N, C-alpha and C positions, 0 to 999 in steps of 0.2 A: 370775104364775108362782110356784109353790111353791118357796121357797128351800131347803126340806128335801130336795128331790129330789136324789139323788146322780147325779153325772155319771161314768160309768165311764171308766176309762183305756183308750184304744185298745190293742189287742194289738200294733200297730205304729205308729210315729210317723207321723201323717198327712202331715207335711211331707216326710218321706222318700218316701212314696208319690207325692206330687205331683211331687217332683223326678224320680223314676224315670219317671213318666208323661210329663213334659216331654221328657226325653231320648229316650224311646222314640217318642213321637209326632212328634218333629222329623225322624225318618227317613222318615216317610210320603211326603212329596213327592219325596224322592230315589228311593225304591224305585219309586214310580209312574212316574217319568221313565225309570228303568232297564228297566222292564217294557215290552217291545214287544208291546202288546196293546191292544185298544179300552178306553176308560176304564171303561165299564160292566162289562166282563169283569174288569178289575182289581179293581173294587169288589166284584163278586160273589165272586171268589176270596178276597178279603181276609176277608170275614165268613163265607163258606162254609167255608173251611178252619179258621178259628178256632172255628166252631160244632162241626165234627167233632171237634176236639181236646177241646172242653169236654164233649161228651155223656157219655163214660164217667165223668168226675169228678163231674159234676152228678148222674148217676144213682146214683152210689155215695154221695155226701154229702148230696144234697138231694132224693132220690126222693120221700119222704113229703110234703115241702113242695110239690113240683111237682104231686103228685096232689091236694093240698088247696087249690090256688089258687082264690080266688073268681073269679067271672066278671068282676067289675069290675077286679080286679088284673090278670087275664089280658089284658083289653082294653087297659088302660093300658100294660102292658108291650109289647103288640103295636103300639100306637100309637107308643111310643118307638122301637121297631124300624123303623117306617115312616119316621119323621123321620131316623133314623140312616141308613137306606138312601138317602133323598133327599139328605142331607148328602154322603154319599160320591159319589153319582152326579154331583152338580153340581160339587163341589169337584175331584174327580179329572178331570172333563171340562175344568175351567178351565185345568188345566196344559197342555192341548193348544193353548191360545190366548194365554196370558199367561205372564209369567216366574214362577219359583218364589217370588221375593220378593214380588211383587204378590199372588200367590195366597194365600200363607200369612199375609200381613199383613191382607188383606181378610177372609179366612175367620175370622180371629181377632178380628173385631169383635163376636163373640157376647156379650161382657159388656154391650154397649149394648142388644142385643136382649133379653138376660135382664132388664135393668132396665126396659125398656119393656113386656115381656110379663108380668112378675111380678104387676102389679095384676090382670090378667085370670085368673091362675091361683091366686095366694095372697091376692088382695084387698088387698095392701099398696099404699101410696101411692108414686108416682114421686118420688124425691128430687130436690132442686135440682141436685145434682151430676150426675145423669143428663141433665138438660136441658142443662147447660153442656157436657157431654161430647159430646152430639149435635152441637152447633154446631161444636165443635173438630174432630170427626171428619169433618164435611162438608167443612170447609176442607182437612183433611189428605187426604181421599179425592180431592178435586178436583186437588190437586197431584200425587198419585200417578198419577192417570189422565191428566194432561196429556201426559206422554211417550207414553202409549199412543194418544192421538189422532193423533199423528204416525205411529204404526205402523199405523194403519188400524183398521177395525171389529172385526177378529178379537180384538185385545188388549182392547178395551173389552168385547166379549162375554165374554171370559174373566174379566175383573174382575167383571162382573155375576153370572156363575155362582158365583164365589167368595163374593159377598155373599149370594146365595140359600142357598148351603151354610152360611154363618154363621148365618142365621136358623133354618135347620133344626136346626143343632147346639144353638142356645139352647133350642128347644122340647124337644129330646132330653134336655138337662141338667135342665130344670125338671121334666119328668115323672119322670126318674130320681131326682131329689132327693126327691120325694114317696114313690115306691115303695121306695126304699132304707131308709126308716124302718120298713118292715114286712117286706120280703123280704130273704133272705140274698143275698150277692153272687152265688153260683153260680146260684140260681134266677132272679134278675133277668137276668143277662147271657145265660143260655142262651136264655130266651124272647125277649129283645131282639135279640140277635145272630142267633138262628135266624129270627125274623120278617124281619129285614133281608135275610138270605141268601135266603129264599124269594122275597121281592119282587124282589130284584135278578136272581136266576137266572130268574125268570119273564119279566122284561123281556128279558134276554139271549137266552133261547131264542125268544121271540116275534119278536125282531128278526133271528134267524138269524145271530148273530154268531159269529165263530170262537172256539172254546173249547178246542181241542186243537192239537197240532203246533207248540207254541211252542219257542223255543230254550232251552237249559239256563240261560242268563243270565236269561231272563224267568221261567222256573219258579222259580229261586232267589229272584228279586225278589218273586214272588207269595207264596212261603212266608215270606219275611222280613217282608212286610207283615202277614201273618196272625199270625205268632208274636211279632214284636217290636212293631210299631206297634199292632196290635189287642189281642193277648192281654196284653202288658205295659202298653202305653200307655193304651188306653181302659179296660181293666179296673182299672188303678190309680186312674184318675179315678172310676170307678163305685164302687170300694171307699171312696174318700175322701168320696163324697157322703153316707155314713153320718154323717160327723163335721163336714163343712163345708157351707156354703151353696153353692147353684149359682153365685152371684156370685163367690165366692172360687175355685171350681174354674175358672170361665171366665177370671178374671184370671190364674191360674197358667198358662193356655195361652199367655200372652204370651211365654213363653220359647221357644215353637215357632218364631216367625219368626227369632229370633236363631240358633237351632241350624240351621234349614233354610237360612238365608242363608249361614252359614259353610260348611256341607256343599256347597251349590250352587256356591259360589266354588271350593272345593277340587276338586270332581268335574267340574263342567260349565264352570268358568271364567266363571260369570255375574258380570259386573261390576255395580257400583252407581253410579247417577247421583246428583248432588246433589239433584235434585227428588225422587227416591225416598227419599233419606235424610231430607230435611226433611218430606216428606209422611208417611212412615212414622213419624217421631218424633211428629208431631202426632196421628196415629191411635192410636199406642200410648199416648200421654199421655191421650187421650180415653177409651180403654178402661180405663186405670188409674183415672181419676177416677170413671167409671161403676161399676166393680167395687167400689172402696172405699166408695162412697156407699151401697151396699146389702149389703156384706159383713158377715157375722156370724162372727167368727173363733173364737168359743167352741165347744167340743165339744158336740154334741147328746146328749141322754140316749138311750141305746139302749133300745128297747122290749123288754119281757121276752120271752124265748124266741126272739129273732132273733139269729142269729150274724152276725159280720162277714163 
């Protein structure tokens, strides 16, 4: 790498963006629980409403860039949207079967999957720390699920859905990391969120799920997910992908289980068992090891002509 290359200063402290993202994303599981609607409908409204809010801003600030997107970049952004849609569909569905704590801990194992999938996308080698973290996470995941075996198959199914959502989120982050080096934030998130919205709404309509007639509480929860969890939370992470690796972004998401668990305790009176505390600690430790082993915390050089 040419040491003479200058690394521009971000217009906003990326760590502040990550903190804002963690706080906003932590509300996702709570709003999903408060919304009395099918899981897929909640996911569809989340990205659908966010996309509608984004359209006028993107058309105003990134219209020329959107018109000039290459076919390859458009396909990649749409693929990112597909995995975002799959992430939402499986994760939000998991909340119908397992606890908020189990769901958010397991869905945030994505640093492990980022580490495992990175060689196939970036051709980097899997570090020893990732291998160690996989072993630790298996032990932690087994302990977390132990209590759910006593609860029956539904809780285990919810844990599995959360893990599938985690893998989908990892792919979404890795694709976004590549694209955010070339595309502006508005151009990327509009195509990504828009594609996710089209996929989810197509599924919702094909399944003939209820999409209207919800209570005021549910409508407020859906808008809160779109504006707070999606617009502030996910968009903060997508902005930070310009400056940080996908591994560091994934590690920062470890704050979500803490925030969600506290909120679930305050709102739903969801208690914590010692097995969940011990298993969750092991899983979070494993995620931290995996993320740190592949994280590059230095700011990346911003390509010419691309805005944050």
